[in-house]
VEXDREN-2710 file (C-alpha; in Angstrom, 1 decimal):
% VEXDREN-2710
k/r/px/py/pz
1/MET/123.1/103.0/146.1
2/ALA/123.7/106.3/147.0
3/PHE/122.4/109.6/146.5
4/ASP/123.4/111.8/142.8
5/TYR/122.2/115.3/142.3
6/PHE/123.6/114.0/138.4
7/SER/121.9/110.8/138.2
8/GLY/118.9/112.5/135.9
9/ALA/122.0/114.5/134.4
10/GLN/122.8/113.9/130.3
11/PRO/127.0/112.4/129.9
12/GLY/128.9/115.7/129.6
13/TRP/127.2/117.7/131.5
14/ARG/130.7/119.3/133.1
15/THR/132.2/119.7/129.7
16/GLU/128.9/121.6/128.5
17/ALA/129.1/123.6/131.7
18/LYS/133.5/125.1/131.0
19/ILE/131.6/126.5/127.5
20/ARG/128.3/128.1/129.3
21/ALA/131.1/129.5/131.8
22/ARG/133.1/130.7/129.3
23/ARG/130.5/132.2/127.2
24/VAL/129.0/134.0/130.0
25/VAL/132.2/135.7/130.6
26/GLY/132.7/136.7/127.6
27/GLU/128.7/138.0/126.9
28/GLN/128.2/139.3/130.8
29/ILE/131.4/141.4/130.1
30/ASP/129.9/144.6/133.2
31/ASP/128.4/141.5/135.7
32/PRO/128.8/138.0/134.6
33/ILE/128.9/136.9/138.8
34/GLY/126.3/138.8/139.1
35/TYR/124.0/136.7/135.9
36/VAL/124.9/133.9/137.2
37/ASP/123.8/134.6/140.3
38/ASN/120.4/135.5/139.3
39/ARG/120.1/132.5/137.1
40/VAL/121.1/130.1/140.2
41/ASP/118.1/132.8/141.7
42/ARG/115.5/131.8/138.9
43/VAL/115.7/127.6/139.3
44/ARG/113.8/125.3/142.3
45/LEU/115.9/124.5/145.2
46/GLY/117.6/121.1/144.3
47/SER/117.1/120.9/140.8
48/PHE/119.6/119.9/138.9
49/GLU/119.8/123.2/137.2
50/ARG/120.7/125.2/140.5
51/ARG/123.5/122.8/140.5
52/ARG/124.6/122.9/137.6
53/TRP/124.5/126.7/137.3
54/SER/126.2/126.2/141.1
55/PHE/128.4/125.0/139.0
56/ILE/129.1/127.3/136.6
57/ARG/129.2/130.1/139.3
58/LYS/132.2/128.1/140.6
59/LEU/134.2/127.8/137.2
60/VAL/133.4/131.6/136.3
61/ILE/135.0/132.9/139.7
62/ARG/137.8/130.5/138.1
63/PHE/138.0/131.9/134.9
64/LEU/137.8/135.6/136.0
65/ALA/141.1/134.7/138.9
66/GLU/143.0/133.3/135.3
67/GLU/142.2/136.0/133.8
68/GLU/143.4/138.6/136.2
69/LEU/146.2/136.3/137.8
70/ARG/147.1/136.7/132.9
71/LEU/146.3/140.6/133.1
72/ARG/148.6/141.1/135.9
73/PRO/151.7/143.7/134.8
74/ALA/155.5/141.2/135.0
75/LYS/157.3/142.4/138.2
76/PRO/160.8/144.0/137.1
77/LYS/163.2/141.0/138.4
78/ARG/165.4/142.6/141.1
79/ARG/169.4/143.9/140.5
80/THR/171.9/141.1/142.0
81/LYS/175.4/142.4/142.8
END
């Protein structure tokens, strides 16, 4: 059997992490990544909780990038002759 970081994890932990990441983005408006980094720093190395918060950090970065793309003004279309 291969080593698995998540062998003790509850089913659906990724779904819960996505919900938590969305909540962090909504509640920690000033610095969501800083908040997640603080959470990662507080937990023990090699623990599932650290792995979970690291996953949440990736999701927060992705959500912020998607939001930036969504809010970016559309480029005007070029006129063709």
